[in-house]
VOGU-3710 file (C-alpha; in Angstrom, 3 decimals, decimal comma):
1> mrdilistgs> 111,728/94,701/88,734  110,668/97,414/91,117  112,689/98,086/94,254  111,669/100,358/97,090  113,575/101,884/99,968  111,931/102,028/103,389  113,735/104,353/105,786  113,165/105,427/109,356  115,777/106,816/111,731  118,999/104,935/110,977
11> vrlrarlapt> 117,175/101,923/109,464  117,220/101,453/105,686  115,531/98,475/104,047  115,635/97,795/100,328  112,798/95,572/99,137  111,540/94,185/95,838  107,844/94,687/95,143  105,794/91,629/94,288  104,369/91,729/90,735  100,799/92,186/91,978
21> atgerlwaal> 98,034/94,791/91,708  98,859/95,975/95,229  102,540/96,337/94,317  101,571/98,391/91,253  99,349/100,678/93,322  102,093/101,286/95,866  104,655/101,986/93,122  102,330/104,538/91,515  101,817/106,322/94,861  105,525/106,743/95,714
31> plhsraetwg> 107,085/108,635/97,401  105,137/108,174/100,652  105,768/109,534/104,129  103,936/108,334/107,210  104,339/107,558/110,914  105,258/104,224/112,460  102,931/102,094/114,508  104,338/99,121/116,416  102,550/95,868/117,184  104,630/93,200/118,863
41> rsvkvkvpie> 107,711/92,610/116,723  106,303/94,414/113,698  106,035/97,921/112,310  102,893/99,088/110,548  102,563/102,142/108,321  99,326/103,771/107,108  99,480/104,377/103,344  97,066/106,250/101,037  96,415/103,355/98,682  93,489/101,002/98,474
51> sgrergakll> 93,727/97,462/97,233  91,525/94,480/97,972  92,688/91,218/99,447  94,459/89,195/96,779  94,250/85,480/96,102  97,012/83,878/98,130  96,819/86,360/101,040  98,742/84,981/104,024  97,820/84,647/107,700  101,285/83,485/108,782
61> gqigeiyyla> 104,201/85,770/108,040  107,892/85,255/107,514  110,815/87,468/108,361  111,878/89,281/105,200  108,349/89,575/103,835  106,411/92,839/103,789  102,611/92,747/103,774  99,650/94,938/102,903  96,623/94,844/105,224  93,759/95,490/102,802
71> eddrimivfg> 91,132/96,308/105,438  93,383/98,860/107,173  95,338/100,385/104,234  98,580/99,637/106,083  101,922/98,105/105,262  103,274/95,689/107,863  106,905/94,626/108,241  107,398/91,736/110,649  110,654/90,934/112,416  109,339/88,488/115,005
81> ptpismsgei> 106,163/87,342/116,774  103,091/89,560/117,018  100,859/89,687/120,121  98,595/86,965/118,635  101,388/84,608/117,507  101,556/81,074/118,831  104,903/79,510/119,670  107,241/79,420/116,669  105,069/81,462/114,296  104,476/85,017/113,143
91> rlprpcnlla> 100,706/85,461/112,990  99,371/88,412/111,009  96,196/90,193/112,244  94,211/88,848/109,269  95,103/87,449/105,834  97,436/89,979/104,189  98,737/90,483/100,665  102,418/89,811/100,149  103,666/93,221/99,012  107,447/92,895/98,886
101> tttdevsala> 110,452/90,926/100,100  113,782/92,022/101,496  117,040/90,308/102,355  118,079/93,250/104,549  118,245/92,858/108,332  114,716/93,684/109,518  115,539/93,140/113,200  116,902/96,719/113,202  113,231/97,777/113,240  113,168/96,910/116,958
111> avvpgqkisi> 114,518/100,440/117,536  111,486/102,094/115,910  109,175/103,997/118,254  105,497/104,783/117,609  105,070/108,050/115,742  108,520/107,926/114,153  108,587/109,163/110,541  108,884/106,491/107,834  109,531/107,157/104,161  108,892/104,748/101,295
121> lraegg> 110,673/105,729/98,098  111,621/104,286/94,729  115,099/102,821/95,189  117,931/103,961/92,947  118,285/101,507/90,096  114,944/99,937/91,058
//
């Protein structure tokens, strides 16, 4: 099992990578450092990996899931509705690969501001 640590400001999220080709590519590229982008109640991060859309890509997200946007080479962490969400849903910008899951409190990402540094590392013991 491969665990990652996503950190920005005072926010630390531990997540378990999905056993997918995209998860393997991210693991191989770690550590990564980038800048935050916000979109509604989500944080996106540009990453230097390329991976196509996988079978089972999702258009509706869930809190605690972390996604990879294949067309944009970005990771997306949702913690509530996006600007295109309908009532009671979290709509992703297009079908996205499930990259990882976390049980940590993602609502802390509401404090993230655009341009803030984000690091993605291999977690200790992960």
